N, C-alpha and C positions, 0 to 999 in steps of 0.2 A: 142680696147680690147687687141690687140697684144702688144701694148705698156704697158698696165697695167700688163700683164702677164710677160713681160720681166723685168719690175721693180721688181715685186714680186720675181722673180727667181734670182735677183741679177745682171742682165746685164743692168746696167744703161746707157751705151753708146748706146746699141740697143734700149732701151726705148726712149731715146731722139731722135734718128733718126726716129723711127716709129711715135713718137708723132709729130715731126715737119712735117713729110709727111702727117699725118692725118689732121693737122691743115691747111696745104696748100689745101688739097682736100675740107675740110669743108668750107673754105673761098671761093674757086672757085664755090662751089655749093650754097653759101649763106645759109648754114645750121647753123642757129644761135645756136640751141641747141648743135650741134656737135662742134661748135667753143668754146662755153662756157665750155663744158665738157673737151675738149682737153686742153684748156688753164689751167684749174684747175689741170689736171694731170701733165702738164709741169711745173706749178708752184710748185707742190709737189716735183717733181723730182729736180727742181732747188735748193730748199732749202736743199735737201739731199746732193747735190753736192757743197753746199756753195755759189751758185750764188744768193745771197739774193736780189740784185737789180732786176735781171730778175724775180725772184719769185714774188716780189711785183707788177711789171708791169702786169705779166700774171694773178695773182690773182685778181687784181683790175678790169681788163677787164672781166675776167670770172664772177666776182660778179655782175658787171654792166649789163652784158648780161643776166644772170639768172634773175635779177630783171626785166628787160624789158620783159622777157618771163613769169614772174609770177611764176617761178619754185622755190618753197620754199625749196625743198630738195637740189637742186643745190646751192641755196644761202647759206644754212647751211654748205655744203661741202666747198664752197669757203671761207666762214668766218673762218672755222676751219684751212684751209691751210694758209690763211693770218695771222691768230693768231699765228700759229707756226713760220711763217716767222718773225713776230714782236718779238716773244720770242727769237729766235736765234739772232736777230739783237740787242738785249738788250733793246728793247722798251717794258718794262714790263707793264706799265699802259695801253698802247694800246693793248698789247696781252691779258691782263686780260679782258678788255672790249669786245674784239672780241670773246674770248672763251665764255664769258657769253651770248653774242648774239647768238652764234652758239648753246650753250647748251639749251637756251630757245626754239630755233627753233626746235631742235631735239626732245625735250620733247613734244612739241606740235604735232610733226609728229609721235610720239611714235617710234622713231628710237633709240633703246636701244644701239646699237653699236656706233652710232654717239655720243650719250649722254655720253657713257663711255669714249670715247676718249677726249671729251671736259672736263670731270671731271679730267682726268689725266693731260690735259694741264693746267687747272686752278690750279691744285695742284702744278705743276711745278713753275708757276709764284709766287704763295704764298710761296712756299718753298724757292725760291731765295730771296724773300723779308723778310724771317725770321718768317713767320707765320706758324710754324710747326704744331700746333694743327689743324688748319683749312685745311692745305695741307694734313695732314694724313687722315682727314675725307673724303676728296675728293678722295684720292687714295683708301681708303677702300670701298667706294661706287662703284668706278670703278671695283675693284676686285670682288665684289659681283655680279655685272652685268655680267662680263666676265665669271666667274665661272658658272653662271646659263645658259649661252648661248654658251659656248665653244669658246670664242674669244681669241685664244691663244696668238698672238703677243701683243695685248693690255693688256692681263693679265700679261705677262712677264714684260712689261714696268711698270705697276703699282706696281708689286712686287719689281722691281728694285728700284723704287722711295721710297717705304716703307722701303726698306733696307737702303737707304741713310738717311732717317729720323732717323732710329734706330742708324746708325753710328753717326749722329749729336748729338744724346742723349747719346752716349757711351754705348748703350745697345747692346753689341757685340753679345750676344747670340741670340737675336732676329734678328739681321742683318744677321748672318750666316744662320739661318733658312729660312729667306725670300729670300736671294740670292741663296741658294741651291735650293729652290723651283722654283725660276725664271729660273735658268740654266736648270732644268729639263723640264720646259715648253718650253724654247727657243730651246732646242735640238729637240723638236718634230715639229718645224715649218720649213718652207723653208726660213725664214727671217734671213739671215746671218748678216745684219746690226743690227738687234735687239740683236743677239747673241754677237756681238762685244760690244754693250753697256752694256750687262750683265757682260761680262768679265771685262770691265772697272770698273763697280760697285764693283765687287768682289775685284779688285785691290785696290780700296779705303779702303775696309775693311781690306785687307792685310796690307796696309800702317799703319792704326791705330793699328793693332795688332803687328806691328814690323816685319812682314814677308817680309823683303826687297827684297829678291831674287824673291819671288812670285809676288811682285809688278811689277818688270821688265818683268817677263815672261807673266803675264796676260795683261799688257798694250801693250807689243810688239805684242802679238797675236791679240789683238783688232785692233791695227794699221795695221797689215798685212791684216786682213779681210777687213777693211774699204778701204785700198788702192786698194785691188784687185777688189772691187766693183766700183771703180772710184768715190767714195764718199769722204767726208771730215769729220773730227771730228767736232762736234758742238762746238761753242766757249767755253761753260762751260766745256765740256768734255776735250777740248784742254788745258784749264787752269789747270785742275786737273792733266792731263797727264804730262804736262810740269813741274809742281811743284813737282810731285812725282819722275820724272826721272832726273831732272836737276843735282843733285849732282853726280849721277853715270855717266851722260853724260860728266860732267867736268872731272871726274876721268879717264874715258876711252879716252878722247881726240878724235883724228881722227879715232880711232878704233870703236867709238860708233855706227856708222851707220851699219857697217857689223855685229857687235855683236847683236844689237837690231833686225835686220832683221832675223838673224839665230835663235835667241831666239824665235821670233814670229812664225817662220816656224816650229820650233821643237815642238810646243804645240799641244797636242791632243785636238781637239774640239769635244765635245759630239755630236754625230749624223752626224758629217761631216769628221771624220778621221783627218789626219794631214794636216796642212796648207802647208807643204812642207818638204823637207828632213831635218832631224835633224842634228845638228852640235854639237857634244859632246865637241869639243874644245871651241866653243863659250859659252856653258854652264859653262865649267870650268873657262874660262876667266872672265865671269861675276861674278862667285862666288869669285874669287880672287879680282876683283875690289871692290866688296861690302865689303869683309872682311878686306882687307889690305889697299886699296887706298881710301876707303870711310868708315872707321870704325864706324863713327857716325851713319851710316845707318844699320849696322849689329847688330841689337838688338836680343838678345836671347829670345826664348819664355818665357813668364812670367815676362820679364823685364818691368819696368814702362815706359809708354809713356805719357808725359804731365799729370803726376799725376794719370794715369789710369794703372792698371795692365793688361798686354796683356793676352789673352786666351792661354792656352796650348793645348786646344782640337784641334784635327786634323779634318778638314772638311771631310764629307763623300764623296763617289765616285762622286756624281752628282755635287759637288762644287769643289773638288780638281781635276781639269782637266788637270793641267800642271805639 
């Protein structure tokens, strides 16, 4: 339980230490249920930290142990963790099958929270595979369950993903509304990792809208939060992050690391204050880099991007956080 609390509060290093200690004790006592539970927790933590091979080993052992015990709820939890590990590893067909098994189990158990998380996971795999309509239906069902039961982190995740669907369809008004709502929800949780993902989602919208300086600020803030947690960016998030920032990184050269770190730490994070001391010089240098050394990124509001006209509307306070 101490390890679960440490993870939820954002201390992943402490969570891993406590989890490893708990597993040692459970094995010494031959506490099969304790072993399975702790392995699932450690597997969940491992994929947060990008240790996908470790996550697979731990999840498989957890699942096998819960099966031996006949613990259906434990099996559903392990299937879900293994499904997300497969998703992050790019094994989409495997992830989809595992999410479906977990969803069926959670529905039979009448575990609405578990079912909501599985629906969100299924939506992710379908989204990546280009099945936007089906992905959207899964996300919307997840949102309905979470709103009815107050599951805030899962609600924020589903709203993020609906925002991504809206961006994919170039419905920027809907994307702004969904991501603004997600930021509001994220700010009320203790889940800083979830907040980082929401900031990254808003950065994607900013990129489509031509708000290049906000792209850097939002992504840098997300990266600072993730780094402080001892976690890593998920592969899909890393791909988007790199593609959005690569031109400015090239323009800044060896100054990139210092500027990005300062930009991230300058950002106001709703509900969490500042990530660190602001650096006005870094902000100014970034603006110069975008406008002068990477002019192709410095799109004015309302200028066309890929045939689409960017919005000129300024996001409200809950979305415009940096």
